[in-house]
C-alpha positions as CSV (number, residue, x, y, z in Angstrom):
1,X,98.0,115.6,72.3
2,X,97.0,118.4,70.0
3,X,98.7,121.7,69.9
4,X,96.2,124.6,71.3
5,X,97.4,126.5,68.5
6,X,95.4,124.4,66.1
7,X,92.1,125.9,67.7
8,X,93.2,129.6,66.9
9,X,91.8,131.8,63.9
10,X,88.1,132.8,62.4
11,X,86.0,129.6,62.1
12,X,88.7,127.3,63.5
13,X,88.0,123.9,65.0
14,X,87.7,124.7,68.6
15,X,85.0,127.4,67.6
16,X,83.3,125.1,65.3
17,X,83.2,122.3,67.9
18,X,81.5,124.8,70.5
19,X,78.9,125.6,67.6
20,X,77.6,122.1,67.6
21,X,77.2,121.5,71.1
22,X,74.8,124.7,70.8
23,X,73.3,123.3,68.0
24,X,72.6,119.7,69.5
25,X,71.2,121.3,72.7
26,X,69.0,123.7,70.7
27,X,70.0,127.0,71.9
28,X,70.6,130.3,70.7
29,X,74.0,132.3,71.5
30,X,72.2,134.1,73.7
31,X,70.7,131.4,75.7
32,X,73.9,129.2,75.8
33,X,75.9,132.8,76.9
34,X,73.6,133.0,79.7
35,X,73.9,129.3,81.1
36,X,77.7,129.6,80.8
37,X,77.9,133.0,82.3
38,X,79.7,134.9,79.8
39,X,78.1,137.7,77.3
40,X,76.7,136.8,74.1
41,X,79.4,138.9,72.7
42,X,82.2,137.0,74.3
43,X,80.3,133.6,73.5
44,X,80.3,134.7,69.9
45,X,84.1,135.1,69.6
46,X,84.6,131.8,71.4
47,X,82.3,130.0,68.2
48,X,84.8,132.4,65.6
49,X,87.8,131.2,67.0
50,X,88.7,134.5,67.9
51,X,89.0,133.8,71.8
52,X,90.2,130.9,73.6
53,X,88.2,129.3,76.5
54,X,89.2,129.4,80.3
55,X,89.1,125.8,82.0
56,X,86.0,127.3,84.0
57,X,83.8,127.7,80.9
58,X,85.2,124.2,79.4
59,X,84.1,122.5,82.8
60,X,80.8,124.7,82.2
61,X,80.2,123.5,78.9
62,X,80.7,119.8,79.8
63,X,78.4,120.0,82.6
64,X,75.8,121.8,80.2
65,X,75.9,118.3,77.7
66,X,76.5,115.5,80.3
67,X,76.8,113.2,77.1
68,X,79.5,115.3,75.4
69,X,83.0,113.7,75.1
70,X,85.4,116.1,76.7
71,X,88.3,114.6,74.8
72,X,86.8,115.8,71.3
73,X,85.4,119.2,72.7
74,X,89.3,119.6,73.7
75,X,91.0,118.0,70.7
76,X,88.6,117.3,67.7
77,X,89.3,113.6,68.1
78,X,86.7,110.9,68.8
79,X,83.1,111.2,68.6
80,X,81.4,114.4,69.6
81,X,78.6,112.5,71.6
82,X,77.5,109.2,73.1
83,X,79.9,106.1,72.8
84,X,83.1,107.6,73.5
85,X,82.1,109.7,76.7
86,X,80.7,106.8,78.0
87,X,83.2,104.0,77.1
88,X,85.2,104.2,80.1
89,X,82.8,105.2,83.2
90,X,85.5,104.8,85.6
91,X,87.9,107.2,84.0
92,X,87.9,111.1,84.6
93,X,89.2,112.9,81.3
94,X,90.4,116.0,82.6
95,X,91.3,119.2,80.4
96,X,95.2,119.9,80.2
97,X,95.8,123.9,79.7
98,X,98.9,125.0,78.8
99,X,99.8,128.7,79.8
100,X,101.3,130.4,76.8
101,X,103.6,132.7,78.7
102,X,104.5,130.0,81.1
103,X,103.5,130.0,85.0
104,X,105.5,132.9,86.1
105,X,105.4,137.0,86.3
106,X,105.1,137.6,82.7
107,X,102.5,135.4,81.5
108,X,100.4,137.4,79.7
109,X,97.5,135.6,78.3
110,X,95.0,133.1,79.7
111,X,95.8,129.0,79.5
112,X,94.4,127.1,76.2
113,X,93.2,123.7,76.0
114,X,96.8,121.6,75.0
115,X,95.0,118.0,75.5
116,X,93.6,115.5,78.1
117,X,94.8,113.1,80.6
118,X,92.8,110.3,82.1
119,X,92.5,109.7,85.9
120,X,90.6,107.3,87.9
121,X,87.4,108.6,89.2
122,X,87.4,106.3,92.5
123,X,91.0,107.6,93.2
124,X,90.2,111.4,92.7
125,X,87.2,111.0,94.9
126,X,89.2,108.6,97.6
127,X,92.8,110.1,97.6
128,X,92.2,114.0,96.4
129,X,88.4,114.1,98.3
130,X,87.1,116.4,95.9
131,X,84.8,116.3,93.3
132,X,85.7,114.7,90.0
133,X,84.3,117.4,87.6
134,X,85.5,120.5,89.0
135,X,89.5,119.7,88.2
136,X,91.7,121.0,85.5
137,X,95.4,120.2,84.8
138,X,98.1,122.8,84.4
139,X,101.8,122.2,84.1
140,X,104.3,124.3,86.2
141,X,106.7,126.3,84.0
142,X,108.6,128.3,86.8
143,X,110.6,127.8,89.8
144,X,108.7,129.9,92.1
145,X,107.2,126.8,94.3
146,X,110.5,124.8,94.0
147,X,111.3,122.5,95.7
148,X,107.4,121.8,96.8
149,X,106.4,122.1,92.7
150,X,109.1,121.8,90.3
151,X,109.2,123.2,86.7
152,X,107.6,120.5,84.2
153,X,105.4,119.3,86.9
154,X,101.6,118.4,86.1
155,X,99.6,120.3,88.6
156,X,95.9,118.9,89.4
157,X,93.6,122.2,90.1
158,X,90.4,122.2,91.7
159,X,88.2,125.1,90.9
160,X,87.0,126.7,93.8
161,X,85.7,129.7,95.4
162,X,87.0,133.4,94.8
163,X,88.5,133.5,98.3
164,X,89.8,130.4,99.5
165,X,88.6,129.4,103.3
166,X,92.1,127.3,104.0
167,X,95.8,128.0,103.7
168,X,97.4,125.9,100.7
169,X,98.8,126.4,96.9
170,X,96.6,128.0,94.8
171,X,96.8,128.9,91.1
172,X,96.0,132.6,91.1
173,X,95.6,135.1,88.1
174,X,97.2,138.7,89.6
175,X,97.8,141.7,87.2
176,X,96.8,139.7,84.2
177,X,99.9,137.0,85.2
178,X,99.5,133.7,86.5
179,X,101.1,132.5,89.6
180,X,101.2,129.7,91.4
181,X,101.4,130.6,95.3
182,X,100.7,129.1,98.8
183,X,97.8,131.2,100.2
184,X,98.5,131.6,104.2
185,X,95.7,133.2,106.3
186,X,97.5,135.6,108.7
187,X,94.2,136.9,110.2
188,X,91.0,137.5,109.2
189,X,91.6,140.8,107.0
190,X,95.0,139.3,105.9
191,X,96.5,136.9,103.4
192,X,100.0,136.0,102.9
193,X,100.8,135.1,99.3
194,X,104.1,133.3,99.4
195,X,106.5,131.2,97.1
196,X,108.3,128.0,98.6
197,X,111.2,129.4,96.4
198,X,113.1,131.9,99.0
199,X,115.0,133.6,95.6
200,X,111.0,134.9,95.4
201,X,109.3,137.7,97.4
202,X,106.2,137.1,99.2
203,X,103.5,139.6,99.8
204,X,100.5,140.6,102.4
205,X,97.5,141.1,100.6
206,X,93.8,142.0,101.9
207,X,91.1,139.6,100.8
208,X,89.8,142.4,98.9
209,X,92.9,142.6,96.7
210,X,91.9,139.1,95.1
211,X,88.6,140.0,94.5
212,X,89.6,143.6,92.6
213,X,93.4,142.6,91.4
214,X,93.0,138.8,90.9
215,X,91.1,135.6,90.2
216,X,91.8,132.6,92.6
217,X,91.6,130.1,89.9
218,X,91.5,127.1,91.9
219,X,93.3,125.1,94.4
220,X,96.5,122.8,93.9
221,X,95.4,119.1,94.9
222,X,98.0,117.0,93.4
223,X,101.2,117.4,91.4
224,X,103.3,114.6,89.6
225,X,106.2,114.6,87.0
226,X,106.5,113.3,83.8
227,X,109.9,111.3,82.9
């Protein structure tokens, strides 16, 4: 598994792979930025290696180029297009993201790509009941959700709406920090953001606060341990 640090730096490997995809699609930076939903200046920083992409951008890039080998895009291993991407059609290659500061109250940076883990597409569809191409993986580094999700467990996260319609465990970005919390609707105007670990405090927020102060990155649909 390639460490995310190898993608940093001006002209680093990750930026070069982004540029290679864009060239294959015959798009200018302005055009691909528009399709990815970012500014041209932001996209330019990705190609130069000045900024790491988040999960949502990686998934949009893969959908933009269906023949792309997702493992190559994240790690540089394998062929960029074609054979590697279709060799195992029954497998879903999910990007594993690493939070540089840990999933906790002081995490200062966005998650960065750390590798790929394969899951069966049929298992995702039948057991998790979600779109296989909407998932990313994140490792739980803190104990705020113990005993439900323990430190070191991998979480499959389904990207969803900005404000979730149903109760559940979600990955949030609030005040620049990444947090894993259970969201529970108390009324149409109140959401309780609570940890499963009683040592941590819960809070009640209005849905507008999540729009203004944070970002619902997605809902946790599965977690598992590494032994």
